[in-house]
TILOTOR-221465 format. One line per field, with one value per residue: residue number from 1; residue in three letters; chain; x, y, z of N, C-alpha, C in turn. Coordinates in steps of 0.1 Angstrom, whole numbers. Example, Ala and Ser with C-alpha at 12.3 -4.5 7.8 and 13.67 -1.06 7.14 Angstrom:
% TILOTOR-221465
loro (1 / 2) $
nuba (Ala / Ser) $
mimar (A / A) $
n_X (132 / 128) $
n_Y (-57 / -22) $
n_Z (78 / 71) $
ca_X (123 / 137) $
ca_Y (-45 / -11) $
ca_Z (78 / 71) $
c_X (132 / 129) $
c_Y (-33 / 0) $
c_Z (78 / 79) $
***
This chain:
% TILOTOR-221465
loro (1 / 2 / 3 / 4 / 5 / 6 / 7 / 8 / 9 / 10 / 11 / 12 / 13 / 14 / 15 / 16 / 17 / 18 / 19 / 20 / 21 / 22 / 23 / 24 / 25 / 26 / 27 / 28 / 29 / 30 / 31 / 32 / 33 / 34 / 35 / 36 / 37 / 38 / 39 / 40 / 41 / 42 / 43 / 44 / 45 / 46 / 47 / 48 / 49 / 50 / 51 / 52 / 53 / 54 / 55 / 56 / 57 / 58 / 59 / 60 / 61 / 62 / 63 / 64 / 65 / 66 / 67 / 68 / 69 / 70 / 71 / 72 / 73 / 74 / 75 / 76 / 77 / 78 / 79 / 80 / 81 / 82 / 83 / 84 / 85 / 86 / 87 / 88 / 89 / 90 / 91 / 92 / 93 / 94 / 95 / 96 / 97 / 98 / 99 / 100 / 101 / 102 / 103 / 104 / 105 / 106 / 107 / 108 / 109 / 110 / 111 / 112 / 113 / 114 / 115) $
nuba (Unk / Unk / Unk / Unk / Unk / Unk / Unk / Unk / Unk / Unk / Unk / Unk / Unk / Unk / Unk / Unk / Unk / Unk / Unk / Unk / Unk / Unk / Unk / Unk / Unk / Unk / Unk / Unk / Unk / Unk / Unk / Unk / Unk / Unk / Unk / Unk / Unk / Unk / Unk / Unk / Unk / Unk / Unk / Unk / Unk / Unk / Unk / Unk / Unk / Unk / Unk / Unk / Unk / Unk / Unk / Unk / Unk / Unk / Unk / Unk / Unk / Unk / Unk / Unk / Unk / Unk / Unk / Unk / Unk / Unk / Unk / Unk / Unk / Unk / Unk / Unk / Unk / Unk / Unk / Unk / Unk / Unk / Unk / Unk / Unk / Unk / Unk / Unk / Unk / Unk / Unk / Unk / Unk / Unk / Unk / Unk / Unk / Unk / Unk / Unk / Unk / Unk / Unk / Unk / Unk / Unk / Unk / Unk / Unk / Unk / Unk / Unk / Unk / Unk / Unk) $
mimar (A / A / A / A / A / A / A / A / A / A / A / A / A / A / A / A / A / A / A / A / A / A / A / A / A / A / A / A / A / A / A / A / A / A / A / A / A / A / A / A / A / A / A / A / A / A / A / A / A / A / A / A / A / A / A / A / A / A / A / A / A / A / A / A / A / A / A / A / A / A / A / A / A / A / A / A / A / A / A / A / A / A / A / A / A / A / A / A / A / A / A / A / A / A / A / A / A / A / A / A / A / A / A / A / A / A / A / A / A / A / A / A / A / A / A) $
n_X (31 / 33 / 36 / 41 / 48 / 63 / 75 / 100 / 113 / 90 / 99 / 118 / 124 / 102 / 115 / 138 / 124 / 107 / 132 / 140 / 124 / 95 / 63 / 52 / 36 / 25 / 17 / 4 / -3 / -26 / -43 / -51 / -42 / -59 / -85 / -85 / -86 / -67 / -60 / -74 / -59 / -29 / 2 / 23 / 34 / 51 / 58 / 55 / 64 / 56 / 29 / 7 / -24 / -40 / -11 / 17 / 18 / -12 / -24 / -16 / -26 / -54 / -56 / -53 / -77 / -96 / -86 / -77 / -44 / -22 / 12 / 37 / 61 / 81 / 100 / 115 / 119 / 112 / 127 / 123 / 129 / 99 / 87 / 92 / 96 / 65 / 54 / 68 / 54 / 27 / 26 / 48 / 69 / 92 / 117 / 128 / 152 / 153 / 187 / 184 / 199 / 197 / 195 / 195 / 166 / 152 / 158 / 138 / 115 / 114 / 114 / 92 / 69 / 75 / 65) $
n_Y (60 / 27 / 2 / -33 / -65 / -81 / -86 / -73 / -66 / -37 / -29 / -15 / -1 / 22 / 28 / 40 / 60 / 76 / 83 / 101 / 118 / 122 / 105 / 76 / 45 / 13 / -17 / -49 / -52 / -44 / -45 / -41 / -16 / -2 / -11 / 9 / 38 / 52 / 57 / 83 / 100 / 97 / 111 / 103 / 75 / 47 / 14 / -14 / -38 / -66 / -79 / -97 / -109 / -78 / -64 / -42 / -29 / -32 / -18 / 8 / 13 / 13 / 33 / 54 / 50 / 60 / 84 / 92 / 110 / 103 / 105 / 81 / 59 / 36 / 9 / -24 / -57 / -65 / -53 / -49 / -34 / -38 / -33 / -10 / 11 / 4 / 17 / 46 / 51 / 53 / 73 / 76 / 84 / 75 / 50 / 24 / -4 / -33 / -42 / -11 / 22 / 44 / 71 / 73 / 70 / 86 / 114 / 108 / 103 / 125 / 144 / 132 / 146 / 171 / 179) $
n_Z (78 / 79 / 62 / 60 / 57 / 71 / 112 / 119 / 97 / 95 / 126 / 124 / 97 / 116 / 140 / 128 / 113 / 132 / 145 / 130 / 144 / 134 / 132 / 135 / 121 / 122 / 103 / 95 / 68 / 34 / 39 / 66 / 71 / 56 / 65 / 94 / 111 / 104 / 76 / 69 / 80 / 71 / 63 / 48 / 29 / 41 / 17 / 11 / -17 / -19 / -3 / 17 / 6 / -4 / -26 / -24 / -44 / -62 / -37 / -39 / -64 / -54 / -39 / -50 / -70 / -55 / -53 / -32 / -28 / -10 / -2 / -13 / -1 / -17 / -2 / -2 / -12 / -35 / -61 / -84 / -123 / -132 / -114 / -99 / -119 / -127 / -103 / -96 / -123 / -114 / -95 / -77 / -48 / -41 / -43 / -28 / -29 / -2 / 1 / 22 / 23 / 54 / 54 / 24 / 30 / 44 / 36 / 8 / 23 / 35 / 11 / 1 / 17 / 25 / 2) $
ca_X (24 / 40 / 26 / 50 / 48 / 79 / 77 / 115 / 110 / 83 / 99 / 137 / 115 / 95 / 124 / 146 / 108 / 107 / 146 / 140 / 106 / 83 / 53 / 53 / 20 / 31 / 3 / 15 / -11 / -28 / -59 / -49 / -44 / -74 / -93 / -82 / -89 / -53 / -64 / -78 / -49 / -19 / 7 / 29 / 32 / 62 / 47 / 64 / 58 / 49 / 25 / -2 / -35 / -38 / -1 / 18 / 13 / -25 / -33 / -19 / -45 / -66 / -57 / -57 / -88 / -104 / -82 / -63 / -33 / -12 / 29 / 37 / 74 / 81 / 105 / 108 / 130 / 111 / 130 / 123 / 127 / 90 / 74 / 99 / 83 / 47 / 53 / 70 / 46 / 17 / 31 / 55 / 76 / 99 / 116 / 142 / 155 / 164 / 186 / 186 / 202 / 187 / 200 / 184 / 150 / 146 / 153 / 130 / 104 / 113 / 108 / 70 / 60 / 74 / 55) $
ca_Y (53 / 18 / -14 / -42 / -80 / -92 / -73 / -64 / -43 / -30 / -24 / -12 / 12 / 28 / 34 / 51 / 73 / 84 / 88 / 118 / 134 / 120 / 96 / 61 / 38 / 3 / -27 / -58 / -57 / -34 / -47 / -38 / -3 / -1 / -12 / 15 / 51 / 61 / 60 / 95 / 108 / 94 / 117 / 94 / 59 / 39 / 4 / -27 / -41 / -79 / -82 / -109 / -105 / -72 / -61 / -24 / -17 / -27 / -5 / 24 / 17 / 15 / 44 / 61 / 52 / 64 / 95 / 94 / 107 / 105 / 98 / 69 / 55 / 16 / 1 / -36 / -66 / -67 / -42 / -53 / -25 / -34 / -27 / 5 / 14 / 11 / 25 / 55 / 60 / 59 / 86 / 69 / 96 / 69 / 34 / 13 / -21 / -34 / -35 / 2 / 35 / 50 / 80 / 72 / 69 / 99 / 117 / 106 / 106 / 143 / 157 / 133 / 147 / 182 / 182) $
ca_Z (81 / 73 / 57 / 60 / 67 / 85 / 121 / 128 / 90 / 105 / 138 / 120 / 94 / 126 / 142 / 117 / 112 / 147 / 149 / 121 / 146 / 128 / 144 / 125 / 129 / 119 / 101 / 90 / 57 / 33 / 49 / 81 / 69 / 51 / 76 / 106 / 105 / 97 / 64 / 62 / 91 / 67 / 61 / 38 / 33 / 36 / 14 / 5 / -31 / -15 / 10 / 16 / 4 / -16 / -23 / -26 / -62 / -60 / -31 / -44 / -75 / -52 / -31 / -64 / -75 / -42 / -49 / -22 / -34 / -2 / -12 / -12 / -9 / -16 / 6 / -8 / -17 / -46 / -65 / -100 / -129 / -135 / -102 / -100 / -137 / -125 / -89 / -99 / -135 / -108 / -91 / -63 / -42 / -40 / -38 / -25 / -24 / 6 / 21 / 12 / 33 / 63 / 48 / 16 / 31 / 49 / 20 / 3 / 32 / 40 / 1 / -1 / 27 / 21 / -13) $
c_X (34 / 34 / 35 / 47 / 59 / 82 / 91 / 115 / 103 / 86 / 113 / 131 / 108 / 104 / 134 / 135 / 115 / 122 / 146 / 129 / 102 / 74 / 53 / 41 / 24 / 18 / 13 / 5 / -17 / -37 / -67 / -51 / -57 / -86 / -94 / -87 / -77 / -52 / -63 / -62 / -34 / -11 / 15 / 32 / 44 / 55 / 58 / 58 / 47 / 44 / 12 / -14 / -31 / -19 / 3 / 16 / -5 / -32 / -23 / -22 / -50 / -65 / -58 / -71 / -97 / -101 / -78 / -50 / -18 / 2 / 27 / 55 / 77 / 97 / 103 / 119 / 127 / 108 / 132 / 120 / 113 / 82 / 80 / 94 / 72 / 47 / 52 / 61 / 30 / 18 / 44 / 63 / 87 / 102 / 129 / 143 / 162 / 175 / 192 / 195 / 194 / 181 / 195 / 164 / 146 / 146 / 139 / 117 / 104 / 106 / 95 / 66 / 62 / 63 / 41) $
c_Y (38 / 5 / -23 / -51 / -82 / -77 / -68 / -57 / -42 / -19 / -11 / -3 / 25 / 34 / 49 / 62 / 80 / 92 / 100 / 128 / 130 / 106 / 89 / 55 / 26 / -10 / -36 / -60 / -45 / -32 / -41 / -23 / 4 / 0 / 0 / 33 / 62 / 65 / 75 / 110 / 110 / 107 / 111 / 78 / 50 / 24 / -5 / -34 / -54 / -78 / -92 / -100 / -93 / -63 / -47 / -21 / -21 / -20 / 9 / 25 / 19 / 29 / 56 / 64 / 58 / 80 / 105 / 96 / 112 / 99 / 89 / 66 / 43 / 18 / -12 / -42 / -69 / -59 / -44 / -36 / -22 / -28 / -9 / 12 / 20 / 17 / 42 / 64 / 61 / 68 / 89 / 78 / 88 / 57 / 31 / 5 / -21 / -40 / -21 / 11 / 45 / 65 / 88 / 77 / 80 / 109 / 124 / 110 / 124 / 147 / 150 / 138 / 167 / 189 / 179) $
c_Z (72 / 74 / 55 / 71 / 76 / 96 / 127 / 117 / 95 / 114 / 133 / 113 / 110 / 133 / 137 / 112 / 120 / 154 / 140 / 125 / 137 / 141 / 125 / 135 / 117 / 114 / 90 / 74 / 51 / 40 / 64 / 80 / 68 / 61 / 89 / 99 / 106 / 85 / 59 / 65 / 81 / 58 / 44 / 40 / 30 / 33 / 14 / -8 / -18 / -4 / 13 / 13 / -10 / -14 / -22 / -37 / -62 / -48 / -36 / -55 / -68 / -44 / -43 / -72 / -65 / -39 / -37 / -23 / -22 / -7 / -5 / -13 / -4 / -11 / 10 / -11 / -29 / -61 / -83 / -108 / -128 / -126 / -98 / -111 / -127 / -109 / -95 / -112 / -125 / -95 / -74 / -57 / -43 / -44 / -42 / -22 / -14 / 1 / 17 / 26 / 37 / 57 / 31 / 17 / 35 / 41 / 15 / 9 / 37 / 28 / 4 / 8 / 29 / 12 / -14) $
***
């Protein structure tokens, strides 16, 4: 599941994930994702930090609070040390800053899903 408000980035992430043989479903906001049935079926989330409404770190908090431990990989332009540290401290599987290398995303994604 890809939660990214920029439609072009969301599509590029989806294409990258699908090129590695994974299924991808995209959402423009955390609220859109939470309102979908996909919440229960997510094998992994690729998540931006800065989103309209509920931001990525708040969504991570919300999922942890609901005892939903789906692996989360952050891909963001908001790659500050504070954001990275908070995300990783709360159990994120990875944290990549945009622009990122396709190989890095697929490696982290594969490890997150396998784990």
